[in-house]
Legacy VTK file of the C-alpha trace (Angstrom):
# vtk DataFile Version 3.0
C-alpha trace
ASCII
DATASET POLYDATA
POINTS 109 float
9.342 13.463 -2.809
6.600 13.866 -0.383
3.329 11.010 -0.021
0.291 10.965 1.349
0.166 7.155 1.643
2.281 5.561 3.840
3.466 1.831 5.230
0.116 0.543 7.351
-2.109 2.815 5.670
-5.584 0.618 4.708
-5.908 1.465 0.745
-8.398 0.503 -1.948
-7.338 -0.332 -5.636
-9.586 1.727 -7.669
-8.198 1.211 -10.835
-6.085 -1.407 -13.092
-6.320 -4.990 -13.936
-10.201 -6.355 -13.167
-8.906 -8.973 -10.369
-7.315 -6.034 -8.245
-10.070 -3.790 -8.631
-11.768 -3.015 -5.730
-9.767 -4.871 -3.085
-8.374 -3.753 -0.143
-5.416 -4.087 1.921
-2.157 -2.709 4.086
0.523 -0.922 2.351
3.547 -3.036 2.957
6.091 -0.863 1.388
6.291 2.705 -0.182
8.672 3.380 -3.041
8.595 7.277 -3.056
11.290 8.090 -5.617
8.963 5.498 -8.487
5.655 6.654 -6.979
4.770 3.178 -6.381
3.315 1.013 -3.270
3.321 -2.484 -2.713
-0.264 -3.819 -0.999
-0.707 -6.671 0.730
-2.882 -9.221 -1.501
-3.052 -7.534 -4.485
-0.820 -7.505 -7.692
0.168 -11.209 -7.061
3.026 -12.341 -9.050
4.617 -16.263 -9.509
8.164 -16.621 -8.398
10.073 -19.722 -8.953
12.155 -20.057 -6.059
16.000 -22.009 -5.986
16.971 -23.311 -2.845
19.424 -21.588 -1.866
22.351 -22.243 1.229
23.661 -19.202 2.696
24.872 -18.578 5.929
23.601 -21.817 7.410
20.293 -20.861 6.446
18.434 -23.174 3.781
15.531 -21.651 1.500
13.361 -24.080 0.211
12.472 -24.055 -3.451
8.770 -23.708 -4.682
6.791 -21.599 -6.413
6.411 -18.623 -4.399
3.224 -15.860 -4.692
4.592 -12.354 -3.770
3.320 -8.988 -4.097
4.249 -6.560 -6.941
4.308 -2.747 -7.106
1.525 -0.738 -8.099
1.172 2.639 -8.887
0.180 5.541 -6.047
-2.493 7.205 -8.418
-4.073 3.465 -8.414
-4.898 3.511 -4.846
-7.229 5.270 -2.382
-6.855 5.494 1.339
-9.592 4.561 3.288
-10.860 6.335 6.458
-11.306 4.225 9.372
-14.472 6.416 10.847
-16.634 6.452 6.928
-15.164 3.277 5.891
-14.839 4.991 2.686
-11.739 5.444 0.130
-11.105 9.038 0.483
-8.391 11.971 -0.755
-5.835 13.073 1.815
-5.780 16.235 3.221
-3.407 18.184 5.245
-4.237 20.034 8.921
-1.106 21.968 10.075
-1.441 23.298 13.656
1.598 24.993 14.798
4.722 22.585 13.868
2.479 19.859 13.757
1.336 18.142 10.653
-1.552 15.667 10.396
-3.448 14.025 7.752
-7.077 14.241 7.260
-10.106 12.583 5.587
-11.261 15.201 2.871
-14.474 13.461 3.280
-15.330 13.425 7.000
-12.662 15.403 8.345
-11.231 12.719 11.011
-7.601 12.325 11.670
-5.803 9.268 9.652
-3.246 9.280 11.804
LINES 1 110
109 0 1 2 3 4 5 6 7 8 9 10 11 12 13 14 15 16 17 18 19 20 21 22 23 24 25 26 27 28 29 30 31 32 33 34 35 36 37 38 39 40 41 42 43 44 45 46 47 48 49 50 51 52 53 54 55 56 57 58 59 60 61 62 63 64 65 66 67 68 69 70 71 72 73 74 75 76 77 78 79 80 81 82 83 84 85 86 87 88 89 90 91 92 93 94 95 96 97 98 99 100 101 102 103 104 105 106 107 108
């Protein structure tokens, strides 16, 4: 499935939980089949980590905060030029395809 949001994009949460709404962060992971993204610092989950010993490595126990995935429809890409959340357009120049900001026309790639 084609997605217009990629890993490394700066995005803003436009809807959802009150504590997440309006937050900006970088996309860490993208799940195209589920249409979900993981954004740094958004939708934090608490995981109680058990101590694990495998292959000479030891993972320390404790309470860890992890980012959970959110639906792709709840985020918008932030344009680097106009610094506003925007929709993403596609510009085709021969074989080359690039993403553009719908507000100012700047390239996002």
